[in-house]
C-alpha positions in Angstrom: -35.9 1.4 -31.0 -33.9 0.2 -34.0 -30.9 -2.0 -33.3 -28.6 0.4 -35.2 -29.6 3.2 -32.9 -28.4 1.3 -29.9 -24.9 0.9 -31.5 -25.1 4.7 -32.2 -25.8 5.2 -28.5 -22.6 3.2 -27.7 -20.7 5.4 -30.1 -22.1 8.6 -28.5 -21.1 7.2 -25.1 -17.6 6.5 -26.3 -17.4 10.0 -27.7 -18.5 11.5 -24.4 -15.8 9.5 -22.6 -13.2 10.8 -25.0 -14.4 14.4 -24.7 -14.1 14.1 -20.9 -10.3 13.6 -21.3 -10.0 16.9 -23.2 -12.7 19.0 -21.4 -12.4 19.0 -17.6 -15.9 18.6 -16.2 -15.2 16.8 -12.9 -16.2 13.5 -14.5 -19.7 14.5 -15.5 -19.3 14.0 -19.2 -17.5 10.7 -18.7 -20.2 9.5 -16.3 -22.9 10.5 -18.8 -21.0 8.6 -21.5 -20.9 5.5 -19.3 -24.6 5.8 -18.5 -25.3 6.1 -22.2 -23.4 2.9 -23.0 -25.1 0.9 -20.2 -28.5 2.3 -21.3 -27.8 1.0 -24.8 -27.0 -2.5 -23.5 -30.1 -2.6 -21.3 -32.4 -1.4 -24.1 -30.9 -4.0 -26.4 -31.8 -6.8 -23.9 -35.3 -5.4 -23.2 -36.4 -4.6 -26.8 -34.5 -7.1 -29.0 -33.9 -10.2 -26.8 -31.0 -12.0 -25.4 -29.1 -12.5 -28.7 -29.1 -8.8 -29.7 -28.4 -7.8 -26.0 -25.4 -10.1 -25.9 -24.1 -8.7 -29.2 -24.5 -5.2 -27.9 -22.8 -6.1 -24.6 -19.9 -7.7 -26.3 -19.5 -4.7 -28.6 -19.5 -2.4 -25.7 -17.0 -4.6 -23.8 -14.6 -4.6 -26.7 -15.1 -1.0 -27.9 -14.6 0.8 -24.6 -11.2 -0.6 -23.6 -10.0 -0.5 -27.3 -11.0 3.2 -27.7 -9.4 4.2 -24.3 -6.2 2.3 -25.1 -5.9 3.9 -28.5 -6.7 7.3 -27.0 -4.0 7.0 -24.3 -1.5 5.9 -26.9 -2.3 8.8 -29.2 -3.0 11.6 -26.6 0.6 12.4 -25.7 1.4 13.1 -29.4 -1.7 15.2 -30.0 -1.7 19.0 -29.9 -3.5 19.1 -26.5 -1.3 16.3 -25.1 1.9 18.1 -26.1 0.7 21.2 -24.2 -0.4 19.4 -21.1 2.4 16.8 -20.6 5.7 18.0 -19.1 8.6 17.1 -21.3 11.5 19.0 -19.6 12.8 19.1 -16.1 12.0 22.2 -14.1 14.9 24.0 -12.4 17.4 26.8 -12.7 19.8 25.0 -15.0 19.4 24.4 -18.7 16.3 22.7 -19.8 16.7 18.9 -20.4 14.3 16.3 -21.4 13.4 13.7 -18.8 15.2 11.0 -20.8 18.4 13.1 -20.8 18.2 13.6 -17.0 17.8 9.9 -16.4 20.8 9.1 -18.6 22.9 11.6 -16.6 21.9 9.7 -13.4 23.4 6.5 -14.8 26.8 7.9 -14.6 26.7 8.7 -10.8 27.5 5.2 -9.3 30.8 5.5 -7.4 30.9 9.3 -7.4 31.4 11.2 -4.2 29.4 14.2 -2.8 28.3 15.9 0.3 25.1 15.6 2.2 23.4 19.0 2.2 20.8 17.9 4.8 20.5 15.2 7.3 19.7 12.0 5.5 17.1 10.2 7.6 17.1 8.1 5.3 16.2 10.6 2.5 17.4 14.1 1.9 19.5 16.3 -0.4 23.1 16.0 -1.5 25.4 17.7 -3.9 27.1 15.3 -6.3 29.0 16.5 -9.4 28.0 20.1 -8.6 24.3 19.0 -8.8 21.8 19.1 -6.1 20.0 15.8 -5.9 17.4 14.1 -3.8 19.0 10.9 -2.4 18.2 8.1 0.0 20.4 5.9 2.2 20.0 2.2 2.8 18.1 3.1 6.0 21.0 4.5 8.1 21.2 8.1 9.4 23.8 10.3 7.8 24.4 13.8 9.3 24.6 16.9 7.2 28.0 17.8 5.7 29.2 14.2 5.6 31.0 12.9 2.6 29.0 10.3 0.8 29.2 8.2 -2.3 26.6 6.7 -4.7 26.2 3.0 -4.4 23.4 2.3 -6.9 20.5 3.9 -8.8 17.0 2.5 -9.3 15.3 4.6 -11.9 15.4 8.2 -10.6 16.3 7.0 -7.0 19.9 7.6 -6.0 21.1 5.5 -3.1 24.1 6.7 -1.1 26.3 5.6 1.8 28.6 7.6 4.1 32.2 7.4 3.0 34.1 5.0 5.2 30.9 3.0 6.1 30.9 -0.7 5.5 
C-alpha cells in the first residue's frame, strides 16, 4: 500500500469523525473513523517501517485534535449549529438571549424578594417581579419569608433571610 494512501485513510477517518457530529449514528460513524485512523498508523508501521510509521502517527496525533478544535469553534456559527444550539431563554416572557439574561442578574445584588418555596437550601423566589431559582448559604428559609440577594456567581443567585446576620 502506497504511503500517500495511508494519509488518505487518515483524512477519511477525520471526515467520518466530522460527519458523526452532524449525523447522529450513536457513535458508529465516529468509531469507524477512529478505527480507520488507527489502521492507517498500524499499516504504516507494518509496511513502511518505523520512520514512516512515526510520521503517520505524528500526523494523526496533530490532525485529529486540530480538526476537532476547529470544528467545535466553527460549528456554533454553521447552519446546523445555529439550528441546534439554544440562543434564547425559554419562558413565558419576552425572548432574551442568554447574555442579556445574565446581564440582568448582575443588577440583583441587594434587592429584596419573597421566597415562593421553602429554601432548603435551594428553591424559588420572586425578585423584581421575576421568578428565579435561588440558593441560600446553607440555612433553611421557610416559604413567604422576605429575602435579599447577597451575591451572584454566574447564573447562581445567593439569598439570605431579611434580618438574618
